[in-house]
C-alpha positions, 0 to 999 in steps of 0.5 A: 845633882847634875853639873849644870845643878852643881855650878849653879849651886856652887855659883850660889855659895860663891855669892854668898861667901861674896856677900858675907866677905863684904858685909864683914868687911863693912862692919870692920869699917864701921867698928873703925869709924865708930873708934875714931868717932869715940877718940874724937869725943874724947878730944872734944870733951877734954878741949871743951874741959881745958876751955872751961878751966881757961875761962876760970882762970885756970892753967891748961894742962900739959898735952902731947 
Protein backbone atom coordinates (compact mmCIF):
# COMPACT_ATOMS: atom_id res chain seq x y z
CA UNK A 1 0.00 0.00 0.00
CA UNK A 2 1.40 3.39 -0.93
CA UNK A 3 1.60 6.33 1.40
CA UNK A 4 -1.29 8.13 -0.32
CA UNK A 5 -3.41 4.98 -0.17
CA UNK A 6 -2.61 4.63 3.55
CA UNK A 7 -3.51 8.26 4.15
CA UNK A 8 -6.74 7.78 2.20
CA UNK A 9 -7.63 4.64 4.21
CA UNK A 10 -6.80 6.41 7.48
CA UNK A 11 -8.97 9.34 6.39
CA UNK A 12 -11.84 6.95 5.66
CA UNK A 13 -11.41 5.31 9.07
CA UNK A 14 -11.40 8.71 10.78
CA UNK A 15 -14.60 9.57 8.92
CA UNK A 16 -16.23 6.31 10.03
CA UNK A 17 -15.17 6.86 13.65
CA UNK A 18 -16.49 10.42 13.54
CA UNK A 19 -19.81 9.22 12.09
CA UNK A 20 -20.10 6.49 14.73
CA UNK A 21 -19.28 8.98 17.49
CA UNK A 22 -21.95 11.38 16.21
CA UNK A 23 -24.44 8.53 15.90
CA UNK A 24 -23.71 7.43 19.48
CA UNK A 25 -24.13 11.01 20.71
CA UNK A 26 -27.45 11.28 18.86
CA UNK A 27 -28.59 7.95 20.32
CA UNK A 28 -27.61 9.08 23.84
CA UNK A 29 -29.53 12.32 23.38
CA UNK A 30 -32.50 10.36 22.04
CA UNK A 31 -32.43 8.07 25.08
CA UNK A 32 -32.30 11.11 27.37
CA UNK A 33 -35.26 12.69 25.57
CA UNK A 34 -37.15 9.40 25.79
CA UNK A 35 -36.58 9.26 29.56
CA UNK A 36 -37.72 12.88 29.87
CA UNK A 37 -40.85 12.09 27.85
CA UNK A 38 -41.56 9.06 30.03
CA UNK A 39 -41.21 11.19 33.17
CA UNK A 40 -43.53 13.84 31.72
CA UNK A 41 -46.07 11.20 30.72
CA UNK A 42 -46.04 9.81 34.27
CA UNK A 43 -46.50 13.33 35.65
CA UNK A 44 -49.43 13.95 33.28
CA UNK A 45 -51.11 10.71 34.35
CA UNK A 46 -50.59 11.58 38.01
CA UNK A 47 -52.05 15.06 37.55
CA UNK A 48 -54.97 13.71 35.54
CA UNK A 49 -55.76 11.22 38.30
CA UNK A 50 -55.57 13.98 40.92
CA UNK A 51 -57.92 16.20 38.92
CA UNK A 52 -60.29 13.28 38.48
CA UNK A 53 -60.17 12.68 42.23
CA UNK A 54 -60.81 16.35 42.99
CA UNK A 55 -63.77 16.31 40.63
CA UNK A 56 -65.09 13.31 42.56
CA UNK A 57 -64.64 15.16 45.87
CA UNK A 58 -61.51 13.39 47.08
CA UNK A 59 -58.65 15.21 48.76
CA UNK A 60 -55.49 15.65 46.66
CA UNK A 61 -52.50 13.50 47.48
CA UNK A 62 -49.58 15.18 49.21
CA UNK A 63 -47.05 15.99 46.50
CA UNK A 64 -43.53 17.30 46.87
